[in-house]
MIROLUM-651417 format. One record per residue (C-alpha): residue number from 0; residue in three letters; x, y, z. Coordinates in steps of 0.02 Angstrom, whole numbers. Layout:
REM MIROLUM-651417
node k: NUM r: ALA east: X north: Y up: Z
...
//
This chain:
REM MIROLUM-651417
node k: 0 r: MET east: -1616 north: 52 up: 691
node k: 1 r: PRO east: -1721 north: -56 up: 545
node k: 2 r: ALA east: -1806 north: 15 up: 398
node k: 3 r: THR east: -1958 north: -66 up: 320
node k: 4 r: ALA east: -1987 north: -14 up: 129
node k: 5 r: SER east: -2093 north: -63 up: -14
node k: 6 r: THR east: -2085 north: -43 up: -203
node k: 7 r: THR east: -2139 north: 131 up: -192
node k: 8 r: THR east: -2128 north: 201 up: -2
node k: 9 r: SER east: -1989 north: 183 up: 131
node k: 10 r: VAL east: -1984 north: 218 up: 316
node k: 11 r: LEU east: -1819 north: 248 up: 396
node k: 12 r: THR east: -1803 north: 286 up: 581
node k: 13 r: ALA east: -1665 north: 396 up: 655
node k: 14 r: ARG east: -1601 north: 494 up: 813
node k: 15 r: ALA east: -1519 north: 637 up: 698
node k: 16 r: LEU east: -1494 north: 692 up: 525
node k: 17 r: LEU east: -1341 north: 736 up: 422
node k: 18 r: LEU east: -1368 north: 835 up: 265
node k: 19 r: ASP east: -1253 north: 875 up: 102
node k: 20 r: MET east: -1284 north: 1042 up: 37
node k: 21 r: ASP east: -1251 north: 1038 up: -163
node k: 22 r: GLY east: -1368 north: 945 up: -246
node k: 23 r: THR east: -1469 north: 889 up: -89
node k: 24 r: LEU east: -1527 north: 1044 up: -21
node k: 25 r: VAL east: -1462 north: 1166 up: -145
node k: 26 r: ASN east: -1474 north: 1160 up: -334
node k: 27 r: SER east: -1302 north: 1242 up: -381
node k: 28 r: ASP east: -1263 north: 1136 up: -531
node k: 29 r: ALA east: -1253 north: 1304 up: -649
node k: 30 r: SER east: -1133 north: 1386 up: -541
node k: 31 r: VAL east: -1040 north: 1221 up: -533
node k: 32 r: GLU east: -1038 north: 1186 up: -715
node k: 33 r: ARG east: -995 north: 1380 up: -766
node k: 34 r: CYS east: -841 north: 1370 up: -637
node k: 35 r: TRP east: -785 north: 1203 up: -675
node k: 36 r: ARG east: -802 north: 1205 up: -865
node k: 37 r: GLY east: -681 north: 1353 up: -861
node k: 38 r: TRP east: -551 north: 1266 up: -733
node k: 39 r: ALA east: -553 north: 1127 up: -876
node k: 40 r: ALA east: -516 north: 1241 up: -1024
node k: 41 r: GLU east: -383 north: 1314 up: -930
node k: 42 r: HIS east: -301 north: 1152 up: -912
node k: 43 r: GLY east: -355 north: 1065 up: -1081
node k: 44 r: LEU east: -480 north: 940 up: -1012
node k: 45 r: ASP east: -641 north: 890 up: -1065
node k: 46 r: PRO east: -781 north: 994 up: -971
node k: 47 r: ASP east: -901 north: 852 up: -992
node k: 48 r: GLU east: -774 north: 726 up: -920
node k: 49 r: VAL east: -718 north: 844 up: -772
node k: 50 r: LEU east: -896 north: 870 up: -721
node k: 51 r: LYS east: -926 north: 671 up: -700
node k: 52 r: VAL east: -821 north: 672 up: -542
node k: 53 r: VAL east: -835 north: 861 up: -481
node k: 54 r: HIS east: -993 north: 822 up: -370
node k: 55 r: GLY east: -973 north: 785 up: -176
node k: 56 r: ARG east: -772 north: 808 up: -171
node k: 57 r: GLN east: -688 north: 961 up: -115
node k: 58 r: GLY east: -590 north: 1041 up: -272
node k: 59 r: TYR east: -432 north: 995 up: -236
node k: 60 r: ALA east: -481 north: 807 up: -226
node k: 61 r: THR east: -565 north: 826 up: -394
node k: 62 r: MET east: -401 north: 893 up: -460
node k: 63 r: ALA east: -298 north: 755 up: -392
node k: 64 r: VAL east: -415 north: 624 up: -488
node k: 65 r: LEU east: -409 north: 723 up: -650
node k: 66 r: LEU east: -235 north: 772 up: -636
node k: 67 r: PRO east: -132 north: 634 up: -537
node k: 68 r: ASP east: 24 north: 681 up: -562
node k: 69 r: ARG east: 16 north: 870 up: -512
node k: 70 r: PRO east: 98 north: 921 up: -343
node k: 71 r: VAL east: -36 north: 923 up: -215
node k: 72 r: GLU east: 20 north: 1086 up: -159
node k: 73 r: GLN east: -38 north: 1157 up: -339
node k: 74 r: ASN east: -206 north: 1078 up: -321
node k: 75 r: HIS east: -237 north: 1149 up: -165
node k: 76 r: ALA east: -189 north: 1333 up: -214
node k: 77 r: ASP east: -296 north: 1303 up: -390
node k: 78 r: ASN east: -441 north: 1253 up: -261
node k: 79 r: LEU east: -429 north: 1419 up: -172
node k: 80 r: VAL east: -454 north: 1510 up: -341
node k: 81 r: LEU east: -593 north: 1395 up: -392
node k: 82 r: LEU east: -673 north: 1423 up: -221
node k: 83 r: ALA east: -679 north: 1613 up: -231
node k: 84 r: ARG east: -740 north: 1591 up: -409
node k: 85 r: GLU east: -886 north: 1487 up: -342
node k: 86 r: THR east: -933 north: 1601 up: -203
node k: 87 r: ALA east: -953 north: 1750 up: -311
node k: 88 r: ASP east: -1064 north: 1674 up: -436
node k: 89 r: THR east: -1237 north: 1623 up: -354
node k: 90 r: ASP east: -1329 north: 1654 up: -514
node k: 91 r: GLY east: -1463 north: 1521 up: -524
node k: 92 r: VAL east: -1424 north: 1453 up: -354
node k: 93 r: VAL east: -1595 north: 1392 up: -283
node k: 94 r: PRO east: -1656 north: 1278 up: -162
node k: 95 r: ILE east: -1702 north: 1090 up: -215
node k: 96 r: PRO east: -1896 north: 1079 up: -227
node k: 97 r: GLY east: -1941 north: 1039 up: -61
node k: 98 r: ALA east: -1807 north: 1112 up: 40
node k: 99 r: PRO east: -1881 north: 1248 up: 112
node k: 100 r: ALA east: -2014 north: 1159 up: 203
node k: 101 r: PHE east: -1893 north: 1011 up: 257
node k: 102 r: MET east: -1782 north: 1121 up: 332
node k: 103 r: ALA east: -1922 north: 1206 up: 436
node k: 104 r: ALA east: -1998 north: 1029 up: 482
node k: 105 r: ILE east: -1815 north: 973 up: 556
node k: 106 r: ALA east: -1785 north: 1154 up: 640
node k: 107 r: THR east: -1810 north: 1084 up: 833
node k: 108 r: LEU east: -1727 north: 909 up: 782
node k: 109 r: PRO east: -1552 north: 850 up: 778
node k: 110 r: HIS east: -1472 north: 884 up: 625
node k: 111 r: ALA east: -1304 north: 956 up: 554
node k: 112 r: LEU east: -1239 north: 1005 up: 375
node k: 113 r: VAL east: -1081 north: 902 up: 307
node k: 114 r: THR east: -1037 north: 977 up: 150
node k: 115 r: SER east: -871 north: 998 up: 50
node k: 116 r: ALA east: -890 north: 1182 up: 30
node k: 117 r: ASP east: -781 north: 1301 up: 140
node k: 118 r: VAL east: -880 north: 1432 up: 264
node k: 119 r: ALA east: -890 north: 1551 up: 134
node k: 120 r: LEU east: -955 north: 1466 up: -12
node k: 121 r: ALA east: -1088 north: 1366 up: 112
node k: 122 r: ASP east: -1142 north: 1536 up: 166
node k: 123 r: ALA east: -1168 north: 1600 up: -5
node k: 124 r: ARG east: -1266 north: 1461 up: -72
node k: 125 r: MET east: -1371 north: 1438 up: 78
node k: 126 r: THR east: -1418 north: 1619 up: 79
node k: 127 r: ALA east: -1459 north: 1634 up: -96
node k: 128 r: ALA east: -1558 north: 1485 up: -81
node k: 129 r: ALA east: -1631 north: 1569 up: 66
node k: 130 r: LEU east: -1615 north: 1418 up: 172
node k: 131 r: PRO east: -1565 north: 1428 up: 366
node k: 132 r: MET east: -1403 north: 1379 up: 401
node k: 133 r: PRO east: -1398 north: 1235 up: 538
node k: 134 r: LYS east: -1312 north: 1291 up: 691
node k: 135 r: ILE east: -1196 north: 1129 up: 679
node k: 136 r: ARG east: -1107 north: 1123 up: 511
node k: 137 r: VAL east: -958 north: 1030 up: 438
node k: 138 r: THR east: -873 north: 1116 up: 316
node k: 139 r: ALA east: -696 north: 1090 up: 198
node k: 140 r: GLU east: -601 north: 1190 up: 369
node k: 141 r: SER east: -675 north: 1050 up: 483
node k: 142 r: VAL east: -587 north: 896 up: 408
node k: 143 r: THR east: -428 north: 837 up: 348
node k: 144 r: ALA east: -499 north: 718 up: 201
node k: 145 r: SER east: -631 north: 763 up: 89
node k: 146 r: LYS east: -766 north: 642 up: 39
node k: 147 r: PRO east: -770 north: 492 up: -20
node k: 148 r: HIS east: -677 north: 493 up: 161
node k: 149 r: PRO east: -812 north: 471 up: 312
node k: 150 r: GLU east: -720 north: 596 up: 419
node k: 151 r: GLY east: -852 north: 740 up: 393
node k: 152 r: PHE east: -998 north: 624 up: 429
node k: 153 r: LEU east: -918 north: 555 up: 582
node k: 154 r: ARG east: -872 north: 716 up: 635
node k: 155 r: GLY east: -1057 north: 781 up: 614
node k: 156 r: ALA east: -1114 north: 627 up: 714
node k: 157 r: ALA east: -996 north: 657 up: 860
node k: 158 r: GLU east: -1043 north: 849 up: 871
node k: 159 r: LEU east: -1223 north: 806 up: 880
node k: 160 r: GLY east: -1193 north: 679 up: 1017
node k: 161 r: PHE east: -1256 north: 523 up: 919
node k: 162 r: ALA east: -1182 north: 369 up: 844
node k: 163 r: PRO east: -1165 north: 350 up: 660
node k: 164 r: GLU east: -1293 north: 205 up: 654
node k: 165 r: ASP east: -1423 north: 312 up: 742
node k: 166 r: CYS east: -1400 north: 435 up: 596
node k: 167 r: VAL east: -1468 north: 456 up: 418
node k: 168 r: ALA east: -1372 north: 531 up: 286
node k: 169 r: PHE east: -1450 north: 632 up: 154
node k: 170 r: GLU east: -1338 north: 655 up: -3
node k: 171 r: ASP east: -1339 north: 665 up: -204
node k: 172 r: SER east: -1172 north: 614 up: -256
node k: 173 r: GLU east: -1071 north: 446 up: -273
node k: 174 r: ALA east: -927 north: 520 up: -165
node k: 175 r: GLY east: -1040 north: 573 up: -32
node k: 176 r: ILE east: -1154 north: 413 up: -13
node k: 177 r: THR east: -983 north: 316 up: -10
node k: 178 r: ALA east: -929 north: 434 up: 131
node k: 179 r: ALA east: -1087 north: 407 up: 228
node k: 180 r: ARG east: -1092 north: 228 up: 198
node k: 181 r: ALA east: -911 north: 210 up: 258
node k: 182 r: ALA east: -969 north: 313 up: 426
node k: 183 r: GLY east: -1093 north: 170 up: 455
node k: 184 r: MET east: -1247 north: 270 up: 413
node k: 185 r: ARG east: -1405 north: 244 up: 319
node k: 186 r: VAL east: -1428 north: 362 up: 161
node k: 187 r: VAL east: -1568 north: 443 up: 76
node k: 188 r: GLY east: -1497 north: 471 up: -99
node k: 189 r: VAL east: -1584 north: 638 up: -171
node k: 190 r: GLY east: -1591 north: 683 up: -360
node k: 191 r: PRO east: -1535 north: 578 up: -518
node k: 192 r: ARG east: -1357 north: 573 up: -456
node k: 193 r: ALA east: -1397 north: 459 up: -320
node k: 194 r: ALA east: -1509 north: 332 up: -400
node k: 195 r: ALA east: -1365 north: 235 up: -476
node k: 196 r: GLN east: -1298 north: 220 up: -307
node k: 197 r: SER east: -1425 north: 112 up: -217
node k: 198 r: PRO east: -1457 north: 210 up: -69
node k: 199 r: ASP east: -1544 north: 142 up: 73
node k: 200 r: ALA east: -1703 north: 252 up: -2
node k: 201 r: HIS east: -1714 north: 367 up: -138
node k: 202 r: ILE east: -1809 north: 524 up: -191
node k: 203 r: GLN east: -1805 north: 647 up: -344
node k: 204 r: ASP east: -1817 north: 785 up: -225
node k: 205 r: LEU east: -1861 north: 836 up: -55
node k: 206 r: THR east: -2053 north: 849 up: -89
node k: 207 r: HIS east: -2065 north: 667 up: -83
node k: 208 r: LEU east: -2019 north: 658 up: 107
node k: 209 r: ARG east: -2123 north: 669 up: 271
node k: 210 r: VAL east: -2028 north: 706 up: 427
node k: 211 r: GLU east: -2108 north: 642 up: 588
node k: 212 r: PRO east: -2044 north: 686 up: 766
node k: 213 r: LEU east: -2083 north: 532 up: 881
node k: 214 r: PRO east: -2119 north: 566 up: 1065
node k: 215 r: ASN east: -1956 north: 465 up: 1115
node k: 216 r: GLY east: -1848 north: 580 up: 1016
node k: 217 r: ASP east: -1844 north: 479 up: 870
node k: 218 r: ILE east: -1872 north: 556 up: 697
node k: 219 r: ARG east: -1972 north: 451 up: 579
node k: 220 r: LEU east: -1947 north: 487 up: 382
node k: 221 r: HIS east: -2088 north: 433 up: 252
node k: 222 r: ILE east: -1983 north: 433 up: 102
node k: 223 r: GLY east: -2070 north: 403 up: -51
//
């Protein structure tokens, strides 16, 4: 579906919305940084370099980028340990500005969560941020490949019953935006990490967004 844009505002029309969690709905950066800095120290890696690649991917996929010669089994084992740490560490996990109102506005509209977190971590962070969990969610357990692979977004669209081109994805990371584009979706980038990825539209946070349900079932997004 077409988008019209100016230098300050954009309008996108969709049939369904696919939502990343971390960095898009939930600000979990403090927890992510604590856990990954600890992991980096354990493996003799520069924490600042590690943090450049962690966002958007499942943990084992991040480890594969950082330690390419390590057996995949070890990455999966480490990932389980790290997931447990992240799930237990919700200090400072808060909603992205505008997220509560956004979730309320789309409550009766077709939408799904598409996150690299597993069920336990998604539950912990959405609960900590006091945000409602979408009825349809695609988590780490739901897919065989992590973002930037498009599997998660394609599965989310299929479970909602819509073609990928009829969906708009909300994402904050390079891996997530790459995944959504590979799935054939338009992308609203949220936050500073997304700006450099040239999404179809970009907002600093969800306060810069208005949702307009249309009589024909479409969803019009006023962005900016």
